[in-house]
C-alpha positions, 0 to 999 in steps of 0.5 A: 642278155641273149634270148632265154633258153627255156629248156627244163633240164640242165646241160649234161655234164661230160664225164669219163665212162664209169668202167674206165674211170674206176681204174684211174684217178683222172677227174670224173667230170670233164667240165663244160665247153664254152658253147655248153656254158653259154647255153646253160647260162641262158637258162637263168631267168636273172630274177630280180630278188636273186633267191639263189644268192641267199643260198650261197654261204659266201654270197656269190653274185650269181645272176650277175656272173651268169649273165656275163657267161651268157654274153661270153664274157668269161673272164669278167664273170670269173673276176666277179665270182672271185670278188667274194669267193676265194676258191671258186674252181674248188667250189664249183666241183665239191660244193653241194649246190643242190641243197644251197644255191640251186635249191633256191633257183626259180627254175626248179619250180618247173624242171631242173635248176640252173647248173650254178656250180658247173658254171662257177667251175667253168669260169674259174677254169677258164680264167686259169687257162687264160692266165686270168688276173690275180687279185691285186695285193692291198696296201698293208694296214700295219696289223697282223692276224694269224690263221690256224689251218690252211683248209677252206675256212682258213684260206677264205679268212686269210684271203678276205683279210689280205684284201683289207690290208692285213699281214696274214700268216697261215700255220699248217700242221702238214707239209702241204697246204690245203687241209681237207682239200689235199688229204681228204678229197680224191684227185678224181673229184678235185685235182690237186694241181688246181688246188695249188693254183687256188692257193697260189692265188691267195698267196699272191694277195700277200698271204704267208703259209708256213707248213709243218707248224702244229699249233699247240706244239710248236707255238700256243695261241697265247704265244702267238698273241702275246709274243709273236705280235698277232692281234687276233687269231682264227682257228680253222684247224678242221676236225681230223680226229676219227671216230670208231665203232668201238666193236671187236676187231677194229685193232686188226691190220687192214682196218683204217679210219677214212682219214688215214685211208684217204690221206695215204692215197690222196696226200701220200699218193699210195696209188703210185706205190712204190714210186711213192713210199706210202703203201695201202693194202686193200686186197680183193674186197673192202667194206666202207662203214658210213654213208657220207661223202667221205664214205663214197670217196673212200669206196671209189678209192678202194675200187681204184686201188684194185679191190674187186668188190667194195661195199658201202655198209650204212645202218640207215636207208638210202633216203637218210644217207647224208652223201650228195646224190651225185656222189652216190650216183657215181659210186653206183655206176662205178660198181660199189655195192650198197648194203643199206640198213646194215650195221657191223658188230665185229671184225674177224682176223686171220692167224697173222692178225689181218682182216678176213671177214666182218659180221653185220646185222640187218636193221630196220628204222624206228622212231626219229632220233635227235637228228630227225632221222629215223632210228635204226633198230637191229633185226633179231636173228639177222647176223650174217658174215661178209668176206672182206680184207679191208674195212674203212670206218667213216662215221665222222670226226672230231677236232684234235684236242691239242688246241683246246688242251693248250689254250686256257679259257677256250670253251669247247663242247663235250665232244671237243668242238670249239664254241664260237658265235655262229655269226662272228666266230668269236670264242670265249677267248680274247682275240680268238675266232674259230669256224669250220669243222672245228666248230661244227664237226665234219661238214661241207667245204662251202659252209667252212668257207662261209664261216671263214668269211664271217670271221674275217669281217668280225676280226676286222671289226675287233681290231678296228675297235680295239686299236681305234683304227680310222680311215680304212 
């Protein structure tokens, strides 16, 4: 390995200028050049105990691939990453590395950690531009597995099972595969052409993806197992049922769930109306209620849709805000106004039933609640009005109840999540496994991928034992 680079700071990521990018949907972060990647890779200490790997839900062999980057062996580095991570170009962009692999980086003890996510993105992108080799199709082992949902959990489970020789069919409810990767995350954070390429690499392993198939309507889980010849099912259908504030005025025109707002923009390309048929009316001002990554995405989209003033309205302080620090930073740079310790109480409409304003109250933090965060308490007499034409509610989602309601014997939480073993994804229903947001509620792409990976291992073991397969 080349001589170590002992800089205390990461190589800066090139980005579009804030007041330019907030008017377009091109990617904000432009990516490392080869020289930048080598320079950053040389900051890795190649620790013997590799603590960073323990922080990665899909167990990427981090020091090994970074060593290859430092040597300029980019294709080899990409292949190494791909051996455990089916979606590296996606993970390199949207994973919260700062709380996972980079959190455990030894370099963080004195300065910034190695930019593991940026290097993962670099090698994945490089391999795509160089026509890097696709994973070879594994000889079939004669056994079939169904995957429900083509988001990160489903795609990861499908890819890992395909590597073991399973005939894998993915059933996707929407007309386009990708799940939250295509409907939830904006183009400026995750280009959809790149998602299509990552999905194509999974299909090249032999995975079949069938769109427009709503499991629970078109077919039930029991029908897949009993009539369609599948020996196991993995449910990775996500959490697409939005939660609302339950305040007066949420039925007015101009009030959206974040799911609807982002789906119209990202999947249906409302930003290109009328060339695409789906419109979104934003107006001159918008308020996004919530403080997670989805709220940041919605706010930044509203700005790009032409809103002059966009508020993030969040009932806790910025310290408690669950969004990634990078996303908050980018939103502020792009002109989003943060109204923290603020909570809406009602939404007002005009004579035609459209949003015209929102009443809010100021909050102060009390004792910690069940989440460990300090509970927000209303300040008396703090009511005030903000003028807005659009309100987007981004306070969380729960799973669609369709699978739960059509699958006898499938145990679920009171809020709708499927109950599954944390290590295997095994549910109460024979041959049914589950993982990702449908189990945990809305979380991160990489945690969903980690759940898909664990479930693939457990499904393989289940089928081996149940059919006495030998000599794999």
